[in-house]
C-alpha positions as CSV (number, residue, x, y, z in Angstrom):
1,M,3.2,16.3,6.4
2,H,3.9,13.3,8.6
3,W,3.6,9.7,7.3
4,R,1.0,8.8,9.8
5,A,-1.2,11.7,8.7
6,E,-0.8,10.8,5.1
7,V,-1.8,7.2,5.6
8,R,-4.6,8.0,8.0
9,G,-6.0,10.4,5.5
10,G,-5.7,7.8,2.8
11,L,-7.6,5.2,4.9
12,A,-10.3,7.7,5.7
13,A,-10.8,8.7,2.0
14,E,-10.6,5.0,1.0
15,H,-7.4,5.6,-1.0
16,A,-5.8,2.9,1.2
17,C,-6.8,-0.3,3.0
18,H,-5.4,-2.7,5.5
19,G,-5.6,-6.4,6.2
20,L,-4.0,-9.1,4.1
21,E,-7.2,-10.6,2.8
22,L,-8.6,-7.3,1.7
23,I,-5.3,-6.3,0.1
24,A,-4.9,-9.6,-1.7
25,N,-8.5,-9.2,-3.1
26,K,-7.9,-5.6,-4.2
27,L,-4.7,-6.6,-6.0
28,A,-6.2,-9.6,-7.6
29,S,-9.1,-7.6,-9.0
30,E,-6.7,-4.9,-10.3
31,Q,-4.5,-7.5,-11.8
32,K,-7.3,-8.8,-14.0
33,G,-7.6,-5.2,-15.4
34,L,-3.9,-4.9,-15.9
35,H,-3.8,-8.2,-17.8
36,A,-6.5,-7.0,-20.1
37,A,-4.7,-3.7,-20.7
38,A,-1.4,-5.4,-21.4
39,R,-3.1,-7.6,-24.0
40,R,-4.6,-4.5,-25.7
41,A,-1.4,-2.4,-25.6
42,P,1.7,-4.5,-24.5
43,E,4.1,-1.6,-25.2
44,S,2.3,0.8,-22.9
45,P,4.6,2.2,-20.2
46,Q,1.7,2.1,-17.8
47,N,2.0,-1.7,-17.6
48,A,5.5,-1.5,-16.0
49,R,5.0,1.1,-13.3
50,A,4.6,0.7,-9.6
51,S,1.7,2.7,-8.5
52,R,0.7,1.1,-5.2
53,I,2.7,1.1,-1.9
54,L,2.4,-1.8,0.5
55,F,3.6,-0.8,3.9
56,L,4.4,-3.8,6.2
57,A,4.9,-3.8,9.9
58,S,8.2,-5.4,11.0
59,D,6.2,-8.5,12.2
60,G,4.0,-8.5,9.1
61,S,4.2,-10.8,6.1
62,T,3.9,-10.1,2.4
63,P,0.6,-11.5,0.9
64,T,1.6,-14.8,-0.8
65,A,-1.2,-14.3,-3.4
66,M,0.4,-11.0,-4.5
67,R,1.3,-11.5,-8.2
68,S,0.7,-7.9,-9.2
69,R,3.7,-5.9,-10.3
70,R,2.0,-2.7,-9.2
71,P,2.8,-2.5,-5.5
72,L,6.1,-1.5,-4.1
73,A,6.6,-3.1,-0.7
74,C,8.1,-1.0,2.2
75,R,8.9,-2.7,5.5
76,L,8.6,-0.4,8.4
77,E,10.6,-0.7,11.6
78,I,7.4,-0.9,13.8
79,P,5.4,-3.9,15.0
80,G,1.8,-4.4,14.0
81,E,0.4,-3.3,17.4
82,A,2.3,0.0,17.4
83,L,1.3,0.6,13.7
84,G,-2.3,0.0,14.5
85,E,-2.1,2.4,17.5
86,K,-0.5,5.1,15.3
87,L,-3.1,4.7,12.5
88,T,-6.3,4.2,14.5
89,G,-5.5,5.6,17.9
90,S,-6.6,2.4,19.5
91,A,-5.2,-1.0,20.3
92,K,-5.8,-2.5,16.9
93,M,-3.3,-4.8,15.2
94,I,-2.4,-3.6,11.7
95,R,0.4,-5.4,9.9
96,S,-0.1,-4.2,6.4
97,V,-1.5,-1.1,4.6
98,L,-1.9,-0.8,0.9
99,V,-2.0,2.7,-0.5
100,L,-4.0,2.7,-3.7
101,D,-3.9,6.3,-4.8
102,K,-0.6,7.4,-6.5
103,K,-0.7,10.9,-5.0
104,V,-1.2,9.6,-1.4
105,A,1.4,7.0,-2.1
106,A,4.0,9.6,-3.2
107,R,3.3,11.9,-0.3
108,A,3.5,8.9,2.2
109,L,6.9,7.9,0.8
110,L,8.2,11.5,0.8
111,A,7.1,11.8,4.4
112,L,9.4,8.9,5.4
113,L,12.4,10.8,4.2
114,P,14.4,12.7,6.9
115,P,14.0,16.5,6.8
116,G,16.8,18.3,5.1
C-alpha cells in the first residue's frame, strides 16, 4: 500500500494525528504513563522501544516539548502545503503527523521503501 493511504487511514481511524500542539499534548500524556511503567518495572524492554512515528514535512519543526523516547522522527522531502494536499485532498498546511498505532506505523514506514 502507498504511504499516503496508510497515513490517511490512520488519521481517519484516529491512529494518527497532526499539528504540533496536539502531538506535543499526546506525547506528554503518554510520557506520564511511561514514567509510571518504568518505575514499576525498570527492566521492561517495553520502556526502550520506539512505537510512534513522527513524520515531518521538509519545512516542519520537531516539537521542542518532545521528551518522549517513543517517537521515531522521519523527515519527508515534501513541504507542508504539499503534505496537507496529499493527506486531505485540500489546501491545508500539515507539517507534522504522529502515527500512534504500531501496526499503522510499521505499514507506513514499509510503504516508504522502494519496491523491489
